[in-house]
DRENLUM-300291 format. One line per field, with one value per residue (C-alpha): residue in one letter; x, z, y. Coordinates in nm, 2 decimals, padded with zeros to 4 digits. Layout:
// DRENLUM-300291
lofi <- c(A  ...) .
xx <- c(X  ...) .
zz <- c(Z  ...) .
yy <- c(Y  ...) .
This chain:
// DRENLUM-300291
lofi <- c(M  C  P  D  C  Q  E  S  L  A  Q  G  E  G  E  P  F  I  V  R  T  E  K  H  R  C  L  I  C  Q  Q  Q  G  T  V  R  Y  L  T  Y  P  L  H  S  P  H  P  V  E  M  D  L  C  S  R  H  F  Q  S  L  L  A  R  R  L  D  R  H  A  Y  H  Q  M  S  R  Q  L  L  T  L  G  F  S  T  R  Q  V  F  L  L  H  E  A  F  Y  D  E  Q  G  H  S  L  Q  P  V  P  E  L) .
xx <- c(10.83  11.21  11.43  11.50  11.15  11.09  11.39  11.29  10.89  11.00  11.22  10.90  11.15  10.91  10.58  10.30  10.19  09.79  09.65  09.24  09.29  09.16  08.89  09.13  09.32  09.63  09.91  10.01  09.71  09.40  09.29  09.05  09.18  09.52  09.74  09.91  10.28  10.46  10.84  11.08  11.29  11.63  11.69  11.33  11.14  10.81  10.67  10.60  10.27  10.14  09.83  09.95  09.73  09.87  10.05  10.24  10.30  10.44  10.63  10.80  10.89  11.02  11.21  11.03  10.83  10.81  10.93  10.59  10.52  10.89  10.84  10.50  10.65  10.91  10.67  10.50  10.78  10.90  10.59  10.65  11.02  11.17  11.39  11.38  11.74  11.60  11.33  11.51  11.31  11.32  11.71  12.00  12.12  11.78  11.69  11.87  11.77  11.55  11.36  11.51  11.53  11.91  11.83  11.56  11.48  11.46  11.18  11.11) .
zz <- c(07.68  07.67  08.00  07.93  07.91  08.23  08.43  08.31  08.41  08.76  08.83  08.78  08.43  08.17  08.05  08.25  08.15  08.14  08.06  08.12  08.33  08.23  08.45  08.51  08.86  08.99  08.98  09.31  09.50  09.28  09.30  08.99  08.77  08.62  08.36  08.14  08.16  07.86  07.90  07.68  07.89  07.81  07.53  07.48  07.15  07.34  07.56  07.90  07.98  08.33  08.49  08.77  08.95  08.96  09.29  09.19  08.89  09.03  09.20  08.98  08.75  09.07  09.17  09.53  09.54  09.89  09.95  09.92  09.57  09.43  09.53  09.39  09.04  09.07  09.15  08.82  08.60  08.73  08.59  08.26  08.24  08.33  08.60  08.76  08.61  08.30  08.33  08.35  08.63  08.86  08.82  09.05  08.97  09.13  09.39  09.60  09.62  09.94  09.74  09.91  09.68  09.60  09.37  09.44  09.25  09.49  09.61  09.48) .
yy <- c(08.92  08.88  08.87  09.24  09.34  09.15  09.33  09.63  09.59  09.41  09.75  09.99  10.12  09.95  10.08  09.95  09.58  09.56  09.23  09.10  08.82  08.48  08.20  08.02  07.90  07.99  07.72  07.80  07.90  07.82  08.12  08.21  08.51  08.45  08.57  08.34  08.33  08.14  08.04  07.83  07.60  07.58  07.32  07.28  07.38  07.39  07.63  07.58  07.77  07.84  08.04  08.27  08.52  08.88  08.82  08.52  08.65  08.99  08.78  08.59  08.89  09.04  08.69  08.70  08.38  08.26  07.89  07.73  07.90  07.81  07.45  07.43  07.57  07.33  07.02  07.13  07.15  06.83  06.66  06.82  06.66  07.02  07.15  07.53  07.51  07.53  07.85  08.16  08.34  08.03  07.93  07.89  08.27  08.35  08.10  07.83  07.47  07.55  07.80  08.12  08.42  08.50  08.82  08.99  09.28  09.56  09.75  10.09) .
């Protein structure tokens, strides 16, 4: 899903996104039943794959992750050698260094 498609989905303008959940645990809350989110960090030829529960997947797309979730994702990315600045939906245009959301998608 390209950034434009992600944006239209988050704003409620895109086609509904229906995907079967997998029996993995969420990267953030450890809840079982996740959607696989795959992204290519800036300057990386290899993707990063994250398993997210529906709540955290929606929060990521809407740029509404809470501070705990943002920091959890940040720590996980650092263990892989990436910063949040390299991931489109986590970079500094959307979140400050403390994990506060700067530009959430408006509620519909």
